[in-house]
N, C-alpha and C positions, 0 to 999 in steps of 0.2 A: 482592420486597422492594426498596425503594429503596436504591441504593448510597450509602454515607456521603458520597461526594464530589459528589453531585448533588442538587439540590433537586427537589421533586415536580413532576409535570406538565411544563409547558413552561418552567419557570423556568431561568435560566442556571446553569451549573455553579458549584460553591462557589468555585472559583478566580477566576472572572470577577466573582462577587459580592464577593469579598475585594478585588479590584482596584478596583471601583467605590467601595466604602466607604473604601478607603485614599485614593483620589484626592479624594473628597469632603471628607476631613479634611485635605487639603493635605500629605500625607506622601509623600515620595519612597520608592522601593523600599528604598533604603539606610537611611533613617531608620526605616522600618517594620521592616526586618530587624533593626536594632540593638535595637529595643524588644522583639522577641520572641526575641532571642538566636539568630537564624538568619542564614544568609548571604544576600546579595542574590541570588545564583544560585538558592537554594532558593525565595525569594519569586517570582522570575521564572518558574520552572518550574511552581509551583502556579498562578499566575495564567494561564499559557498552557495549563494542562491536561495538561502533560507529567508532572506529579507529582500524586498524589491525597492529599487530607487525609483520613486514615482513622482517626486516633487521637483519641479524645474529649478527652484531656488537652491535645493540641496545638490542637484546635479551640477549646477554652475559652480558651487563652492568646491565640490569634489574635483571638477575639471580644472579649476584655477589652482588648486593645491598640486595637481599633477602636471601643471604647465601645458595643458592642451585646451582646445576649444571644446565646448559642450558637444558640438557635432561629432567630435571624434568618439565620444562615448555613445552617442545616439544615432550614428550613421546619417546625420544630416536631416533627420525627419522630424525632429522636435520643433514645434512652433516657437519662435523667439518672442519673448514678452516685449511689448512696445515700451519705449523709453518715455516716461511721463514728462509733461511740461513742468519745469522747476521754478517758474517765476513766482508763484504763490508761496512755495516753500522758502525761497530766498527772502521774501518779505517777512515771513514769520520769524526766520532766523535773525533778520535785521532788527525786528522789534524786540526779540529776546536779548540781543546784545545791547540795545539802546536802553534797557531798563537799569535803573540804579537803585530801585527799591528792593526790598526782600520779597521775592515772589512766594506765593502760597499762603500769605497771611490774610487773604480776603475770603472769597466764597468757595474756594477750591475744596471740594469734599473728598478728594482722593486721599487715601492713607499715605503718609509720607514714606517713601522708600528708604530702606536702610543703606548704609555705606556699602555693604556687600552686594546688595541688589544693584545699586548704581554702578559699582565697579564692574559687575557682570554686564550691565547694559552698555557701558563704555567699551568694554572689550568686544562685545558683539558689533557695535558700531564701527570700531576700528577694523574688525575682520571684514565687514561689508565694504569699507573703504578700500582695503587692500585688494579685494576681489573686484573693485571697479563698480560697485553698486551705489553710485553717488546720489541718485534720487532717494534711495532708501535711507541713506545717511542724513540727507537734508530733512526728511520727515521726522527722524528721531531726535535731531539736535535741539530744537527749541525747548521741548519738555525736559530733555536731559540737562540742558543748561540751567533751566529754572529749578529743577529738583536738586541739582548739585549745589547751586548757590544757597538754596534754602537750608540744605543739610549743613553746609559750612557755617552758616549763621547760627544754627541751633545746636550743633554738636561740637564738643571741645576736642574730639580726637583728631588724628592726623587725616585731614581731608584735603590737604593741599595737592597731593598726588592726583586725586580725582579731578580737581578743577583744572590742573595743568593738562591732563589728558583730554578733557572735553574741549577746552579752549583751543588747544593745538589742533584737534580734529576739525573744529569749525574753521580755523584759519586755513588749513590745507585744502579743504573742500572749496572754500570761497576763492582761493587762488585759482583753482581749476576753472571756476565759472567766470573768471575775469573780474571779480569783485575785489580788487586789490586793496582799496581803502578800508573796506569792511574786514578783510582778512588781516590787515595791519592792526585794527582795533582788537580783534580776537587774540592775535599773537601777543599784543601788548598786555592784555588781561592775563594771558598765560605767564608772562614774565613776572607780573605782579604777584600772581598766585604762587610762584616758585619760592617766594619768601627767602631769597638769599641762599637756598640750598644749591650747591654747584651742579649736582646731577640733574635736579628738576630744571634749573635755569638753563642748563645745556640743552635739554629737550625742547624747552620753550624757545630758545634762541634759534633752533633749526627752523621752526615755523616763522619766527620773526624775520630771519634772513630771506626766506622764500617770499614773504609778503613784501619786504623792502625791495627785493630784486624785481618783483612784479610791478612795483611802483617806479622802476627805473632809478632806484636809489642804491646803486651798486656799492659805493663807498661806505654808506651806512650799513648795508648788509654785511660787507666784509668785516667791518669793525665789530659788529654784533657777534658774528660767528667766531672771530679770532679771540675776542675778549672771553667768550664762553670757554673756548679751548684752554686759555690761560688759567681761568679759574679752576677748571678740572685738573690741570697739571699741578696746581697748588693744593688741591684737596687731599685729605688723608687717603691712604692706599685702599681702605675698605670702601670708600665712596667711589673711587675709580673702578674697583673690581666689580661693584654692583651692576654697572652697565656694560662691563667689558669694553672692547674697543669700538663698539658700534656708535655710541653717541659722539665720541671724539672724532672718529673717522668721518661720520656724516657731516659734522660741523666743518671739518677741513674741506670736504667736497663743496659744501655750500659757500665757504669762503673763496675757494678757487673759482667757482662759477660767478660769484659776485665780482671778483677781480677781473675776470674776462669781460663781463658786462661793462666794467669801467675802463676797458682797454688797457689794463695793466697786465701785459703778457708775462712779465717777469714774476710778479706775485702769483699769478695763476699757475705758472709752471712749478714754482717752488711749493706751493700748497698742495698741488696734485701729487708731487713726489712724496711729500710727507704722508699724504693719505695712502699712497701706494705702498710705502714701507710698512705702515700700520696694517694694511689689508693683507700683506703677504701671509698666505696660509690660513687666512680667516674666511669664514662664511657665517655671518651672524644675522639673525632676524629675531625681532621680538614682536610682541603682540600689538605694539603701537606704531607700526609703520617704519621702524628703523631697519633698513636693509643695508648691510655693509660687507664688502669683500672686494676681490679683484674686479669682478664684473661691474658693480656700480662705479668703481673708479674709472674703468674704461668708458662707461657710458658718459661720465662727466667729461672725459677727454674728447669724446665725439662732439659734445656741445661746444666745448671750447674751440675745437678745430673749425667747426661750422661758423662760429661767430667771428673767428679770425680770418675767414676766407679760404682756409685750406680744405676745400670740400672733398678732394680725393682722399686725404688722410682721414677725414671724418667717416667716409663710407668704408674705407678699408678697416678702420678700427671697429666700426659698427658690425661689419660682417664677421670679424674675428670674435667679438664679444657675444654675438647672437648665435654662434655655431656650436657652443658647448652646452653641456648639461646644466651648468650653473645658471645660464640664462633662463631656463625653464623653471628654475626654483625661485626666481624673483616673483614678487606679487604681480598679479595680472595688471593692476593699475600702473605699476612701474614700467612693465614691458610695453603696454599699449601707449603710454605717454611718450616713451622713447621713440616708438615707431612713428608717432606723429611728428616728433622733432626732426627725425632723420629725413623727412620729406624736403626740408629746406636744402640740405646738401644735394639730394638727388635733383631737385629742380634747378639749382645753380650749375649743376653739371650737364643740364639739358636732358636728363633722363626722366621724363614725366611718367613713363610707364612704371619704372621702379618706384617712384614716389606714390603712384596710385596703388601699387601692390602693397606698399607699407601701410597705407591707410586702411585698405581692406583687411589686412592681417590684424591691425589694431582693433578694428571693429569686431572681428571674430573673437579676440581675446577679452575685450572689455567694451561692449557697445556704448556704454555711457561716456567713455572717453571721447569717442568720435561724434556722438550724437548731441551732446549738450555743451561741449566746450567750445567757446568762440574761436580759439586758436585752431582747433581741428576743422571747424567750418571754413575758416579762412584758408587753411592748407588745401582742403578739397577744392575750393574755388580756384586757387592758383593752379592746381593740377589740371582742372578742366579747361582753364584758359590757355594752358600750355599746348593743348592739342587734343585730338579726338581720344576719348578714354575707352578703356576696355569695358566689356559688358558688366563686370562686377563693380567697377567704379561708377558706371551709370546707375546701377541698382542702388548703390550706396547714396548717390545723389538724390534719387527719388525717395529713399527712406528718410534721409535727413530733411528733405524738403527745401533745398536751395531754390531761391527765386531767380527769375531772369534778371532782375535788377542787380542782385548780388553778383551774378556771373558777369555782368557788364562792367561793374564799378569796383569790385573788391581788388585791393592790391595784394602783393605778395605778403603772406602771413608773417607776423613778427612773433618771435619765440616768447612764450609765456611760461 
């Protein structure tokens, strides 16, 4: 049996392959180490073969940071971990969000985590989200929510940032799972926790706009995002500098998408232009899911073109955006979600094979995006109903477990 740390045949060891891909993307060892939350020494030892990559979860994190599928590092021989059923975890999260008492005051014998510990846990959860490990995030969130609320009740220090981070993450995962009402509740809690701070409120408004858009409340979503941009514009310069252009730019993208959902093509175009001007020369990511730059703006243009019926423009823009190195630097979650979205345009152009390839590519990048999201399940159903699928699409169908009833009755997917 091939060792996890080595490719098959005469291929180079996984560490050397990691070094090649890192260098090809112009990342120093220190930059790469920061992205995967390891030390520079750890990266150096792996690349020199002193240390072996033998945990699949770490391999997936490394692959996501390099913008490749884990199979690229492992020559396709590593078994893929099954995606867990998330129903029970969603209910636990629902129960955590429904609580209005202060948790931890009963029989919980666990020592209360510190602010630093909870910040670290929130950062870990956001990293898991960006890498597309949604079941893992769902398992973490209920306790993280309860511990964060308890800390905010018992500690007088600045804990608002922590609450905003955790509620935002809950909202964004719930949007993925089609739980829009629950996502709105989490996003509303994030807005309340922001306590009037323009930067924190801007972060919370990103998640609020996404939840409102998922509820088909485009006008409200656009208003929330535009108002947050206005408050950031009025904020002192040191507040605007603390987040760079990432928060403002992402809010503009969310506002443009919300305008498109509301069939306001003029507003969508103007907001997209503002975002593009801000993105010029920028490439910004932070640890909490904010990714802003020219490529995210182009991906928003793809969605807007799809919703407006210009499917050829959507596909052309998608291919341009996905052809450069900047595409591979986006989080795995973002890339996989976009590939699911682009199936709409391919299907409306009558190209079911290209739609199927997009779904298979999304599954390789972030399996949870295709295997637990209702919108992905609906997209795959639509691909199969459009005509005979390729072998890899058929395998994906079997993996996801689509039923005969779904294949007979599901309609064309709606974008979520």
